[in-house]
Structure formats: C-alpha cells, structure tokens
C-alpha positions in Angstrom: -3.2 6.6 -6.1 -2.3 2.9 -6.3 -1.5 0.7 -3.4 1.3 -2.0 -3.6 2.1 -4.8 -0.9 5.7 -5.6 -0.2 6.6 -8.9 1.8 10.0 -8.0 2.4 11.5 -5.3 4.7 12.3 -2.2 2.8 14.9 -1.5 5.0 17.1 -4.5 4.1 16.2 -3.9 0.3 19.4 -2.3 -1.4 17.0 -1.1 -4.2 14.8 1.2 -1.7 16.0 4.4 -0.4 15.1 5.6 3.0 12.9 8.7 3.4 11.6 10.5 6.4 9.0 8.1 7.9 9.3 5.6 5.1 11.2 4.2 1.9 10.9 4.8 -1.8 11.0 1.4 -3.5 10.4 0.5 -7.2 7.1 -1.2 -7.4 7.2 -5.1 -7.7 5.5 -6.9 -10.5 2.0 -8.0 -9.5 2.2 -6.3 -6.2 -0.8 -4.0 -6.8 -3.4 -4.5 -4.3 -5.9 -1.6 -4.5 -6.5 1.9 -5.7 -8.0 5.1 -4.4 -9.6 7.6 -7.0 -10.2 11.0 -5.5 -11.6 12.5 -8.7 -11.5 16.1 -7.2 -12.8 15.4 -3.5 -10.7 15.1 -0.6 -11.7 11.3 0.4 -11.9 8.1 -1.1 -13.2 4.4 -0.6 -10.4 2.1 -0.6 -10.5 -1.8 -0.9 -7.2 -3.9 -0.7 -7.0 -7.4 -1.8 -4.6 -9.8 -3.7 -2.5 -12.8 -3.3 0.4 -10.9 -2.0 -1.6 -9.2 0.6 -3.2 -12.3 1.6 0.3 -14.0 2.1 1.4 -11.0 4.2 -1.7 -11.2 6.5 -1.0 -14.9 6.8 2.6 -14.3 7.8 2.0 -11.4 9.9 4.4 -9.3 8.2 4.0 -6.9 5.1 4.5 -3.3 4.1 1.9 -1.2 2.4 3.4 1.4 -0.3 1.6 4.0 -2.5 2.1 5.2 -5.9 0.9 8.8 -6.4 0.9 10.2 -9.8 -0.4 13.6 -10.8 -1.0 14.6 -7.0 -0.3 18.0 -5.8 2.9 18.6 -3.6 2.3 18.5 0.2 -0.7 17.2 2.0 -1.5 14.5 4.3 -2.6 11.1 3.7 -5.0 9.9 6.7 -6.3 6.3 7.0 -9.5 6.4 9.1 -11.8 4.1 10.4 -9.5 1.2 9.4 -11.4 -2.3 9.5 -10.1 -5.7 8.2 -12.4 -8.4 6.9 -10.7 -11.9 6.5 -12.4 -14.5 4.4 -11.2 -18.1 5.1 -12.1 -20.7 2.5 -12.0 -24.4 3.0 
C-alpha cells in the first residue's frame, strides 16, 4: 500500500471524484511519501517522508492518500499510536 501526499484540496480539484469519507484522485508525480507492506499480516510499520510532506507540514495543510493494489475488498484501515518527529536543520 503506497501513501501519497497532496498539497491542494481534493474537493477543489476537478480531477478528483468525491467518495463517502474521501476522494478518488489520480496520483501526482513525485507525491509518494511512504509504503506499508503487510506481507500476509494484519499490521505493518509506516514511515512517511519526502519534500511534499515537509512542505505540507510547513504550510500546515496537506492531504494523505493511499494506493492499494491487490488488496481484498472491504476491511478497515486504522492508524494507531500516531506520532510525528520533525527534524529541523540549520
């Protein structure tokens, strides 16, 4: 499952289709910020990083999307114990 960041509001993007609880949007080039590989298990670690994500955090506004290929229909994705580490370099 690949995670992508979007800096523009998908509700204002004519290329995005509204869905219950979210949007279906085309993945933007260079927007991939992480991946979760379940490998037959029900849990996976996830690290998100990248310039687009950094810009979204800096601006205080971003949307996180996911691309799931080969996943079973149905189910629930739950993000638990979320924490963010921000590293600032001078």
